[in-house]
N, C-alpha and C positions, 0 to 999 in steps of 0.2 A: 796332392799330398805334398805338404811341406816337408822337407827336410832341412834341418836348423840344428846350426851349431850351438854351442853353449850360448847362452844370453842372448841370442840372435831373435829378431821377430819377424813375422811374415808381412810386414809393412808394405805397401806398395813404394817401389823404389823412386829416386829423385828422378825429375825430367832430364833427358840425356841431353849431351851437349848437340849443337845443331848438326853436325856432322855426323851424328849416329842415330838421328830421328829417322828412323827405317820401320816401317810398320814389318809386321810378321807378313809373308807371302799368304794371301789366302789360296787354301787348295781349291783347284777346279773339280777335283774329284779326289774320293779316297786312293791316296798312294798304293801300291799293290806290293803283294808278298807272292812268291812261286806258290804252287800247290801242293809241294812237299813231293817227298820221294817215298812215303810210306806207302805199302801196298794193301789193298783192302784185304779183310780176313775172312768175312763171311760168304756164303752164297751169296749171289744175286745183288750181290755190295755194288758192284759197278752200274749194273742196269738200275738201281735205287736212284743214281744220280741222273739219270735220264726220263725215268716215270715212275709212278707209283703201281701201277700194275694194268693189265690190259682186260677188258671184259667184254662177254659177250651177252648181248640181250636181245632174246628173242621174243615173240608174242604167244601167249597161250591163251585158248578160246575160254577157259576158266577162269584162269589168273592174272589175264592182261598181261603188261610186259613184267618179265622176269629176268634177274641175270642166272644166266646159265653156266657160266662160265666166269671165273676169275683165275689169270695167270700172272706169274708165279701162284701156284696154290696157295703158299702161305701168306699172300698178301691180306691184310686185314682192311676190313670196311665195316662201318657200324650199319646197323640196319636202316638208318636213316639215311646216309650216305647211299645204299642202295637202292634206295626209294627215289631219292633225287635223281641218281643215274639213270634208272629205269623209265622215269616220265620225261628226262632229258633226252633222252638218246633216240627217242621216237618223233617224228614230224607230229605235227597237231594233226588231228582227224580231218579239217576241214582244208589241210595243204596239198592232199592229192600227188605225192611224190612218186610217181613210179620210175623204176629204174634204179640208178645210183643216185646218192645225194651225200654231201659232205657239209659239214657244219661244226659247229663250237659252241659250247657252254661253260657256264662258269657257277660253281656253288660252293656254298660255305662248308668248310669242314667240321666234323663234329667238335662239341666242346670237350675240352681234356684231352683231346688226341695226342699223342707226343709225336714231334716231327722225326720220322726216320731219315736220317742224313747219311749218305756214305762221307768218306774218310776226306775228299778235297773241298767238298761243297763250301763249307765257311770261308775258305780262302778264295775260292774261286768265286764265288758270288758276290765278294766285295768287289771285284773287278770289273763288272757286268753295269751295263747304262742303268739307271735308275729304274727306267721303265722295262727293263730285261731282269730283273731280278727274280728269285722264284716268291712265290707268292704264299707268305705264311698262313694265312688265313681263310685260302680257298684252293680250290682244286679246278683244273682246267679239265674239261672232257674233249675230245678232239673224235668226233663221229663218222663214219662211213655204215652209211644206210641202206640196204638193198631192200627193192619190195618190188617181187614180180609176179605174175599171173603162174597160180600152180594149181590144176584142176584136181589134183590128189590130195589136198589139204581142205578141211572142212569151211576153212575161211575163203579159200580160192586165191590164197595169194601167201608168199612166202615174203614174210618180214622179219627182218634181223638186222642188229646192227653190232659193227664192232667198234670199239670205243677205246681208247688211249687216255688212260687219266695220269696226269701229271700236274707239277705244281709251275713247270716252265711255260712262259706265254709265247713259245716259238709255233705259231700258229702255221705258218709256211710249211715249217720244217715236217710238223707232223701230220698235216694234211698230204704232203708229198710221200711220207712213210705208209700211209695208211694207202693210198693208190697202189703200193707195192705189196703191200701185206694181206689187205682185206679180198682182192681177187683168189689169190692164193688158198685164203682161209677157205672162203666159200665154194672153194672146188675139193681142197683137201683136209678141212675140218682141224681138230684141234692139233695135231701133229706139226702144222703147220705154225701154230702159236709158240709150241716149244722150240722150233728151230729159230726163229725171230728172235724170242728172248734169249736163248741161247747166243745168238749173232750180237744181240745187242750187249750181252753180258762181258762182251770181249772188247767193248768200245772205250775208248779213253776216255775220262771225265769232259763234260763240255766246257771247259778252260778258256774264259774270254780272251781275244787277241791270238787264238790259235786257229789253223787251217786245219782241218780234220777228214779223214778219208773213213769212212763208216761202212761197211759190208752189211747187206741186209738182204736175204733171200736172192743168193746170185748177183746181185746189184752193187755196186760202191757208190755210195753217196756222199759227194765232196762238197763241205759248208766251211764256212767260218764264224765263228761265234765272236759279235762284237764285243768291243772293248770299252769301258768308260771314257779311254784317253782315245779313240778313235775321233777323227775329225767328223763331225756330224755331216751327214749326205753323202759317204763316200760309199763305194763298194770296193771289198778288197781282194774279193776271189780272183783269181788268176784264170780265165776261162780257156787260156791257151797253153795250160802247162801239160805236159807230155803225160799219155796215159798208157797204162799197161794194156795192149790189146786183148789179152785175155779177158778181160773184164769190163763189163758195161758199165759207165759211169753216168750219173747224173748229179749234175753241178747246179748247186740252188744259189744263185745270188744274193737272196736274203732268208733269215730264218724266221722273221716274224713278219713282215710288211704284207699288207694286203692292197691290192688296185684301188687306190682311191678316187683315180679318174673314174672307174667303172661303177664304185660303190656311191658316189656322189653325183653320177648322171642325172639321176631324178629330180634331185633338188640342187641342180647345177648352179642357178644364178645365186644361191643364199648362202655359197659355200665361207662367206667369210662371218656373215652372222651365227652359223653352226660353230665356227669357230669360237667366236664370243661366248657361246652359250657354255660350250666346252672348258673354255679357259675357267669361267666362273663359277662352274658346278653347277649348274643348273639343272632341274629334274626334267628328264628328256625321256619319250617315249617314241620308238621305231615300231611302226607296224607294216609288216611286209608280208607277201604273198607266201614266202617259205621261209624255213630256219636257215638256209643258205644266206637270203638275201637280209634276212635280220641280223645273223651274226657278223657277217661281211661290215654291213653298217657299222653295226655297234663298234666295232674292232677299229673301223675307219674313223670314227668320231674319236674314240680314246686317242688314237694314234697322231691325230691332228695338231695337237698343242707338243708334240716331242720337240725336243729333248724335255722337256717340264713331264713329270711323271703325272698322270692322271689319279688323283688321290681319293675319290669317292668310289662308290662301288660301281660296278657294271655288270650286266647280265647278257650277254650277246643273243641267247635264246632263254624265254623266260615263259612258263605255263601256268596255268590255273590250279594248279597241283603243286606247284612250288610251295616249301613250308613258309617263305618269306611272302606267300602271297598276300595273306590279310595284313600284315605289316605296310607291305608297299600300296595297298591298296585303300587302307581305310582313309575316311572323308573327316574324322575327328582333329586331324591336324594338316599342317601343310604337308603337300609331298616331298618326301626325301632326296636328298642329293644323290642322284643314281641314274644309270642311263640302262633302261629295259629295251631288251627287242622282243618283239611279240607277234603270232601269226593269227590268233584267235581272235575274230571279229568281236566276240565277246568284251576284248579289251577296250572297245570303242566306247562302249556305254561305262564299264567300270573305271575308266580312267579318263573321262571327259574332264574332269576338275583338274588335270593337270595342265599346268602353263604352257608346254611347248611340245607340240606332236608333230613327228614327221611320217607321211602317209608316203611308203615305198610302192611305185607297181612295179610290174616286172621290167628287170633290168635290160636295159637296151643293147643293142652289139655296139660297139666301139665306135662305127661309121655313121650312127643315127644322129643327127643333130636335136639336141634336147629343146623343148620347147620352154619359153618364159614363163614360169608358173609364178603368180603373186603370194604373197603371205596371206594366209587367209586367218580373219579373226575367229576366235572359238566358237560362235555363235553358229558357224557354219557346220559344226559337227555333224548334222545329220547325213553330211554326204562323204563323211569318214572312209565307209565303207569302199566307195569306189574312186574317190578323185583322189590322184597323189597330189602332196603339196606339202608346206609346212603351214601348222595352224599354229599361231602365236600373236601375243599382244605385244612381243618385245620389240623395241625400237634399239637397234646397235647403236654404239658410242663412237664406232668409226663410220665413215663416209666408205661407198661403196666401191673397191678397187674394181676401175673397168677395163683397166690394162689385162688383167689375168683372164678376164670374162673373155676379151676379143682374143687373147693370144690362145687360148684353148679351143673357142670357136674357130679361127683359123685354121689348127689342125686339124679339126674334123673336116671340115671343106678341103683341104688337103690332101687327105687320109693320112694324116701323119700316125707312126704306128701306136698303138695303145700304151705300149712300153714307154715311150718317148711324152706321151701326154700324162701318164702317170708320175714320171720323174718331174716334169715343171709343177704339176701340182703338190708335189712332194714338197719341193724346193721353196716353193711359194710360202707354204705353211711353214717351215722350217725357219724362212728368214723373216716371217711376222713374228713368229713366237721370240726367237732370237733377238728381235729388236723390241720386244716388250722386254724379257727379261734382264737384257744388259744392263740397263739402270738400276734395277734391283740388286745386280752381283756387284755393279760399283759402289752402291752404297754399303752393301754388308762389307766389301774390302774395306771402308773407312772406319767400319766398327772393330777392325783388328787392333789387338795391343800394340804398341812399338816394341821393335826387337830388343831394345834395351831392357825392358821390363822382365824379361825371362831371365830367372836368376835360379842356379841348381838349389838353393836353401831357401827357396820363398814357393809357396804354391803358384801354380803355373796361372798367369792372368787370363781372365774370362773374356769373352765377348761382349762390346757395350752393347745395353739394349735397344733393343729397335724403336726407332719413334717415328710414326705415321708422319706425323707433321714437318717433321726433320728431314725425310724422305720425300716428301711431295714438292719443300723447296728445292730440293736438288734437280727435278725435272724441269725447269725452266732453263737451265744453262747445259743439263745433261741428260735429256731426256731421249725418247725413241724418235725424234723428229731429227737424229743425227742419223739415223740408219735406215730411217723408213720415210717414203714420199707422202704416206697416208695421213690425210688430215681427218680431224674429229676431237671427242671429248675425250682425250687420253687420260687426263685428269680423273674423270668420273669412271672411266675404264680401271684404274690403278684402284681407285675406293673401294670399288665394289670386289675386286680381285683378292684386295687385303682382309677383305670378310669371309673369304671363300675357304673350303677344305684345301686347294688345289697350295693354295699359300701358304696354309699352316705345315702342310706335309715339306713342301719346300724347303720353308724356315729351318723347322725342326730336323730334316737330313742335314741343312748345310750347317746348322749349329754343332751337330754332333760330328760333322766333319771337320769344323775348326776344332773344336775340342779336343778331338784328336790329335791335330797336327800339334795344337799346342802342348799336349802330353808329350808327343813324341820329340819336339824341340826341347823342351824339358830334360828328358831323357839324354839327350845327344849333349846339353850342357853339362851334365853330371859327368857323363863319359870323360869330358875335358877336364875335368877337375882331379888334382893329385890328392888322392883319397890318402894314402898314408901318411903326408903332411899333415892334411887335416885332423887324422885322428890322434894326432899327439897330442892336441888339444883337449881330448875329449877323455872321459873317465871309462873304465869298463864297459860299464851299464850303460852308457851311451853309445860306445861303439858299437854293442850288440843290438841296440836298438836301431842305429844306422844300418846295420847288414840286414835286419827284418824288414824294415823298410823299403832297402834296395830290391831286395828279393820280391815283397809287395809289387815295386813297378816292373820288374821282368815278367811277374805273373800276368798282370795287366795287360802290359804291351802284347802278350800273346793271347790271351784271352780276348782282349777288345779288338785285336789284328790291327795296333796302332801302326802308322804308316813311318816305320822306321827301317832303317837298311839292315840287313844280318849282321852285319859288322859290327854295326852300334852294339847289338845285343850281346856280341862276342866278348866284345871290348868292356861291357860293364860286368859280365860274369868272372872276367880276368881280374877286375878292380876287386869284385866282392871276395873273390879267394884271397885275393893278397891280402885283404885286409883281415879277415879269418886268421890267416896264417901269421898275422902280428901279434893276434892274441894268445892268453894262456892255453897251455894243450887240452886241458880238461874241457874251455867254451869251443875250441877247435872241435873237438870228437862230438859236442851237441850240434854245432852249426853246419858242419860237413855231412852229419847224417844223412844217407837218403831219406827222402820223406820229410824233411825240417822245411817247413814253408821259407 
């Protein structure tokens, strides 16, 4: 929005002198504002910060799977959402999961649903890393399924799932929560759900960057919600913190990470190729023996490109009853950019036209040495039902990193703890992704306008257009070779990445952050102006117009959560009031009236 004085235009400023040619610092992430001090008003408002509802899904001989309970009772689910939850909350009939099983699924929210958000969500969600933000288009379902023999039932088995429905991708956190709630529920039934929800209702909001103590069914869960300004790969939970002896504590070192080493064990020698496939948004299907292994592997794939956000669709557990089944299995067009996790052998035929198929056998114990399995061509699909491996004609752009393979193999031989192996693999993926993304970030920074070009009386300058060829030229001197020892066709990998949904998602997000940063700097520049001196040259009409535009800037700052300091907004409000008080009394009355924009 241009704020111009009489006779001024919004033309670009002259080039600055040599000593002032400083570019605007590019924001590494959205700057943060606190969650605010307001208190929630409605019942279950705090609970809605954490989850949408808890469902109990049972098996009925006549109806099949059915949602028996939704808690809190006022929670809204459409019929289509209930149907999705019913089918996705039970392992496939071929899986044969006896005992207790935990897994995760993800499904589309109904069209037209209004997001129900509690009061601090907007502010706190902005402070989260991009891969931990709320999923506005999908829900996650975290499942605790119990199947035990019961001769008193006609079917001969007790089969029931307790499912937490949430927009938050806090996989490890919700699985840990269900381990506490579900056994209690199966023993004490619905009163346990009411007690658990009452506990959650008293929790503070999941504000990134804060360590929380969360009481639930007699246990205190200690977690820290990661923030976008955290150093990647760092754990912030202090496990040596003093605890109240009267309470049992469960300290979670992570809220979202899965065990990468365990998940990639069956395809151990192809981790780098899988990283490329995920980075490029290729169509992938994971065929696994159970929903637990299916969902863990899909989530491991999605997380292996962190801190980049995977911007395509992914379904940790997908069934033939899914509403998107026809959309994803059609042969009339190329497979979509999606990662599917499946357990039904039927998919071996239905998805045999997909370019990349990962077949996971039973996940071995951490001490087992994985065998080297070659990448198989898709013509061998007839063996898909039984033999684990990667089925693809894909030729990786980068040469395989033998060092990480040897390091992890040595760890297996020396019986290195699984947690340490997982940390090594996660660090490897993190450094690989950072080496890839740093040249893109560096080029993006060069597209920023000069600091001098920000004038309070002109429209904020924009980011220059991204030129693929210009970017490619920067790779010769400032490419990934500066931080990675890997050889290969990096140029080819970048060209393919620039066509992918992950690049599109990354660039959209960064462009939005940069635009907000420029708007914030524009606002700060306005605050440094002597507005009372300025309006001496204005007519009353121009002064009123200026006041209205400044008020619009304030509204925009709050609505779009611009990265401005609270004191900047206070200063601007003071300026606006001073300008209004310099106007005639009748205009003051109109402009100071509550509700005036």
